[in-house]
Structures are given as C-alpha cells and as structure tokens.
N, C-alpha and C positions, 0 to 999 in steps of 0.2 A: 668426717666426722660426722654424727648423723643429722646436722643441720646444714648440712653444704657448704660447712668452708671449713679449710684445712685449721687448726687447731694451732695457735701461736708456740713455738718451743717453748718449755720454760727457762724462764732467766734467772741465772746465778746472781742473788745478789746476798750480801751481806747482813741478814737480816739477824739480830741479836732482842729477840722480846722483852717486853721490860717486865721484870719480876712479877709484876702487881697483878697481870692478866689473869683473866680464867682460862682453863684449858680452852673452850671454843674459840676465843677471842685470838687468843694467841695461834691455834690451828689455821683458822679462816685466813688472817691477816696474813699468814705464809703462802696459802693459797692463792690469794689474792695479788700478790706480789710475782708468784709463780705465771700467774694469769696476765697480768698486766692490764688489762680490763677487765672489770669485775662486777657484779653487782650482789648485797648483801641486804636482801628484804629479810629486815630483824622484829622480832613483834618490842614494844615498847618495854623499853624499864632493861634491855640485855646489853647496851654497853655500846653504839656504835660510833659512840664518840672516840670512842678508844682505840678500834677499828681504823675510823680517819686520821689520827693522830699518830699511828701506828704506820699506817702506808706512806703517810707525808714525810717522818719522819726516817724512812726506811730508804723512799726514791730520792730526796733531794740530793745527796750526797753524789747519787748515779750522774748529774745534770753537770758536776764540777762546775758550778757556779754561773753556766752560760744559759741553764731557764729556771724558773720558777713553778712555783703550784699553787694555784686557784681553787679555794674552798669557797662553794656557793650554799646558804641556808637563808633559812626566811630570817626577818629581823631579829627575835629575841633572842633566836636559838645561835646567833653570833655569840652574844654576851657569855652567856651558856658557854659554849665552847670554849671562848679567851679562857673563862674562867676555869674550867676543865683542865686546859693547857698547864695553867699555871700551877693548879690544885698537885696535877700528875708527875708533871715533866720538869716543875721551875723553869731555868733558863735553857734546858736542852732544846726546847722549841721554840720559838720565837715569829709570832703569827703578828701580822699587822690587818687590821681593819682598813679595809678600801670603799670612801664612800663608792655610791652609785655613778656621779658623776665623773670620777677621777679616775674610772677604771681603766681606759683605754693609755692615760698615762701612765698608770701602773705596771701594765702588761707588757708597756714597749721598755722597760727597765727593769724587771723582776728577774731577772737571775741570781738564782741564790735564796731567792728569798720564800715564805710561804706566806698568802695573804688571805683575806675569807671578805667575802660581800654579799648583800643579797638578789635575789630574784628581779628586784626591780631594774638593778643594773643591765638587765639585758631588754629591756625597753630602748636602750640605746643602741646602735649601731657598734660591734665591736672587732678590733683586729688583734690577732693573737699575740701580735708582737714576738716576747722570751718565753712564751708560756709553753710547758713542759708536763703539767700532768693538772688535770681537770677532774673535780672531789665534790661531789653533788650529794649533799646531806638532806632529808624529807626529798629526799628524788621522786615523792609520788606530784611533784609540782611539774612531771613530765604526761602526768594523767591526761593531760589535756592534747591530744594527739595533735593537733595542728594549732597548737595555742602559742604564742611570741616568744614566751618563754621558753619553749619547749624545742620549738625551732631555733632560737638562740644560742641556748646549750648545746645544741647537736651542732649549731653551724661554728660555734667556737674551738668543741671537741673534736671538729674534724683532722683526722691523720695524728692527733698524736696518739702516744703508743700507751701512756699511762694514761688512765679512766677509773675513775670510782663512782658505784653509784650504792644510795644508804638511805632506805624508807623501812617502815613498816612494812609488813607480810599482805600483799592484796589481799582482799577478800575472794571465794574462790569464785564467785559470782562474779568477779571482775578482772578477771584474766585479761581483760584488753590492757590492763595496765602495763603489761610486759611489755608490749608494742614498740613503745618509744623508749625504753629502757635498750632493747635490742638493738635497733638502728643508732642511740649512743655510742653503745660498746662495741658497733659495726659489725656483730654479729648477722646482720641482714643490709641490705642496702638500702631497703624503702620501708615505710609504715607497711604500706599493700601487701608485701613481699612476704612480712612477718605474717599479716593476717590470709593470705590465700594457702599461705602453708596450714595452718591449723583450725582456720572458723570457717562459719559458711554467713553471707550477708542475710539475712532474712527480709530485707529493707528498712522503712523507716518504722520501724518498732521502740518500742521502750528497750528492749536491746538486742540491737543492730545485729552486731558480730555475736555468734553463739558457736561454742566448741562445736567442733564437726566428732557425730558417732565414734565411739571407738577411739577417739583420738588422746583422753586423757593423760595416759599412760607413756605414750609417745613424746608430748608436748611436753612433758615434767622432767621425761628421758632428754629430750634436748636441751632444755634449760639447767639441767646440773649441769653442763660443761662450762656456763661463763657466770653461772649464780649460784646462790644458798637461800634455803627459805628456811628460818628458822623460830621457832615459838616456843619449842622447848627442847633443851641442851641434849636431854637423857635420853632423848629419841635416838640421838646419833653415837651414844655411847658417851657421851660428856658427861663429868663427874660435877662440875662446879656448878653453882646458881640454878640447882636445879629444883631448889625447895619450892613447894607450893603458893601461889600469891595468895593472899588474904582475899576470901570471896566481897564481891559485889553485890549489895545486897539494894533491890529497888524498890523501892515504896511510891505508888500511883494514890495520889490525891485527890479528892474530889471537891470542886469548888462549885458554888452552885452561881447560875447564869443570874441577871439581872433582869430584870422588865424590859429595859433597854436594849440589851442585849437580845433577846426575845425576838425584839420588835425587828430589831437588824437584821435578823438572820432572816426572818420573813419578808423582808425587803430584799434581800441581796438575790434568793435563788431560793425559797419556798423550803420546805421541811426535807426534800431529799437530799439535800446540804448536807444534812446532818451526819447520812449512813454512808453517802459518795463522795468526798471531799474534789473530788474531780482531779486536773493540772494541778501545776506548779500553781498557777494562779489565784484559784481556787482555794488549795490551801494556805495560802499567804492570807485570802479574804475572809478569810473563819479564823484565823491565826490574829489579826489585827481586831476582830470586833470580840474576840476571846479576852484580849487586853489591852479593850478599850480606845484603839489607834483610830478608829471613826468615830469617837465624840461620845459612844455609849458608856453611860456608865457601869463601872466593874470592881468588883472585891479581890482581883487579882492580886494587887501588889500590895493589899493588906493582909492577904492570906501567906504571902512569901514572907513576909516583916514576922509575921508572927509565928508562923513557922521555925525561919533561923531562930526567931527567939527562943526557942526551946532547946535550944544546946548551945547558950552562949559561950560555954567555954573550947569549943571544936570552930578549925576555922573552915571557911565555904566558899565554893566557887560558886556564883551566879551565873548561869547559860543562856543570853538570850538573842533575839536575833534582828530586831530592829534598833535603829538610832532612839525614836521617841521611846520606845517602850525601856531602852538604858536610863535614858534621863529620867522615867517616873522611877524606874529602881532607885539611883543615885538618891530622892529625894527620900525614900523611905530607909537609905543606909547611909545617912551623911558622913561617916567615917569612914566609908569602906574604901578600897580601892578598883575605881573604875579605868578600865584601859579599852578607850577606843579604836577605831581605826586613824582618828585626826590624832590621835594621844601622838607627842613628839617624843622620839627615841628616849632621852634624855629622862622624862616624864614617865615615861613607861620601867626603866631601870630600876626610878626609886620608887615606885609604885608597887613592883616585884620585890623589891630588897624588902620592905615593910611587910609585905603580906609573908616572905618567907620568915621572918624575922619574928613573925605574929604580933607586930605591933599595928597589925590592921587584922582583922578576923573575917574580913568579907573583900571576897576580890570578885568585880563583874567582869563580864567581855564576852564577847562571841567566840563561839570556833572558829568560824574564818581569821580573827584576830588575833587568840592565843591558843586556839585547838590543838594546834602541831608543835611537837618535840619539846618542850618545856617538863621539865621536871618540877610536878609541883607537889610532891608526896606529904605537904605538911597538911592539905585539905583533906581531912575524914568526911566532909559532906560535899556532896555538891547536888544544885539545884538547877531543873531545866523547866524554863518557864514553858515550853511547851516542844514538844518532837514533830519538826514541821518540812525537815531538809533529808538528807542522804544519813544512810546506816553508817557509813564511813566517818561523817563528823560528827555525831554521836556516840561512838568506839574513839576517837582520837582524842575527844574529850575526856569522858571517863578516866581514857589511860593517862593524861595525866598526873593523875592522884593514884592508880593502883597499878604498878607497877612491881618488877622484880625489884625485890630491897624493903618492899613497903610492906610494915609490921601488923596496920590494924587493917578492919575491911572498913571497905567503901560504900557509905550509905548513900545512894542516888535516890533524890526526890522529884517526880514531876506531876505537878499541879496540874490539872486538866478538868475543863469545862466540858460536860457531855458531846458540843461540837467537836471538840479535840480529838478524842478518844482516837477515832478510826487512825488520822494519821501517828499516833502513838504509835498505837496497836502494831501497825504496818512496820515501825521500824523496830519494835521489842520480838516481834515474831523472826524479821529478819536476824535480829542478833542468836537469835536459837539456833537457826537453820545454817547461820554461820561459822559458829562453833564447832557445830559438828561437823558440815563439812571441811573445816579447818583442818582437824584432826585428820580427817581422810586422805586431805592434801597431802600434810606434812609424813606420814607414812608409805604415799607414793614416792615421792621425790627423795624422802630415803634410800628406797629399795634400787633409783633412779641412780642412786649415788654408789650403791655398791658395784 
C-alpha cells in the first residue's frame, strides 16, 4: 500500500443494490462494502443518505443479530434520514432514534438493530457494547482535530471492522480535514502521523499545516485507497445525475450607514477599520455595529424586510450570525419559521415542515444551526445579513437550496454597509478560488483512481 498500511482483503458480501440508485451510488456502495472502512466526500445533493442506508442494510445481516449499527448525524439531519429511509425502503430498514442520554443503554443491547443519534452524544463517555459498525453522516464534524466529538467518534469506533464517513467535499485549501477521517478509518495511527507524511508545520500562522511541495498527486493517490472525492459523477465516467446544477446568482446590495454607526465606528477603532477588519474579534465588532447590536441606529433590518417583500411568491432563507440579530429579524417577519440553537427539536420539526410545505415563506436561522445536511430546495432566495465567518459555512448554507435536482436558479442576496465589504469580499474571493481548485482536485483524484 502507498500509505504504509496493508489493505484489507475484499469482503465477500451478498450485496443486492436497490433498483432506484444512481450508477455512482451503486458502484461506490459496492466499493465501500469491499473496503469495510471508507469515506465518501460527496458534494451536496449527490445522495449520501442512500449510500449510508445501502451500506447499513448490507452490513447488518453479517452480524447475525449479535451486533448493531449506529449512524451519527446532526440533529435535524436525523429526521431527514428517517424520512428518506421510509420513503425509499419502507419496512425493509428499521431505524431507531436514540437520544444522546440513552446511547450507552442502546449500545449494550443493539444486536440486530440500526440506531441513529446526534453528535451531542459524544459529550458523554461511551462504551462500545454490541456495536459492530459506525457510520458518520456530515462527518466534517471530525474537522476540529482535537475536539471532543472527533475524539469520541474515534474512540467508539476503535477496533470496529465496519466504518463509513460521509460528508461534503473538503475545500482544496482545507485538506487538513482528511486527517481525522484517516485516523477514524484506521489508515493512520494518529493525526500527527498523517500530517507528518504530507504536510509542513508553518507554526502559528493562519494556515498552520501546508501541503508539502510536490505532494499533491501522491496525497490524492494515497487517499484514493480509502475514499472517493465526488463533485461531478461525469468526471469518473458515470452517466446518472450529471445534469448541470442551476446557477447561483449573487447580488450585493448597498445599505447606508447612519450617523450613529459612523460615530460608533470612530469610537471602536478609527477609519482604518473599514479597510482592515483584522481578526475575528474585529470582524464581529464591525458586524455588530452594522446591525445595530451595539445600540446604534441601523436601517439594515428594514432594508431586508423591504428586499424580501419584492418577491412575495418565493420562499426565502435568511442567514444571520447573532441571537439578538435573529430576535430583531423575527420582529420584521412575524410569520416566519425562526430556528435558533435553543429551539426544541419538536418545534424545529414543525417549523421546517411548514417551510418545506410553503405554509411559511421565510425561514430564519444561522449556518451553525441549520447550515449542514438539510435539503431545503424550496427556497429560491437566500439572504445573508453579512459574511463574517468561514467560506465553508457560507458554502454549506448556500447548498441547502442549490443542489443536484434543483430546477431553478438560486438568488443569493447580501446587503452590506461599507464597513462589511472587506469581509464579504474575502469570502466571495475564496469562493472563486475554490471553484477553480476543486476542478483541479477532482481531476487529480480521478487520475489516481486509474
């Protein structure tokens, strides 16, 4: 093996693909079952849930009732997974929802069962019990290299022969995301062993670990033994689901600063702040001034209300960043579906059902709360109150509505004050670079698979 570990022998398993699968879903499921331990880095909308369900359905009989399978997913993705299982498989797959606090009890007696829980469960110490297979959906949760959830997943999966990771494709400038996946899937013994093979530590800089010179192709060649990177099935020769996704049309709107905000900006840091927002603390401070969260008068909320009012027949997601900001947006849209971190799971289900059915035209939330995993294609408009955080959160939030199977363009609206423009420009600049680099990345990975 080119990554220093002897590959597992292919496993003979009686896999009968579902007839409704796309060609790449069928073929990659077969590879994942043969490898036992596998990661699917698939772009949004390519159908990772069906890969998960097919994998679980094929593996469970091999345990002969002695072991069970656990799927881990973000809270709202759990509902979507159970719904899709019922839609596509009916009674052929039975998935039990397992609450975080009950997980240890479930693991002790899970033989012959498939359960699904959320990453919050890994705040607790867990015992493997009868667990035989561990599947991580939206496994970018492993990205925080030394975080509690990542270490909990690695610990629970230690020694298991069957493990599957599914998540969106990591950005080319975020290859570090592969490190915990490699450890979870037993391809490397430690994160540092993986990093030392391919990366250089540049010390305490913004991009601390950087791929070694000339290591790009060997890096993807090595990864090709235990994962697949998929943004366009046609690149690999598959025929299904290769139609173009409708375009994303980005609109930047100018919002005037009030006299209050001009004064607040001068008090905060002087005029240099407008062109050099500095670190995350500086960016958040500017964003709070722009949104009146420092007590300044602002026209931003009224601007967003009037903007959304110009397309009354379309469904809209408004993405924001702060609790106080969301509270003020709720006042502008009294009939909206607003989901905060504190919103109960039952309330979330009801609000999302209303939004998906068109009973409520506006959904307000944060990328950290609803930005990963959900299919919200009903929204043909999105509004970002600003762009102050990572490209990944922006991209994932946009892709809730712009996915394979979407039939209409997605209009993304970003209303900005002048002091917010440098932050937004930085995120949008990254978006252009990553689109270019992703195409190169997939070509290299395709060549490595040959």
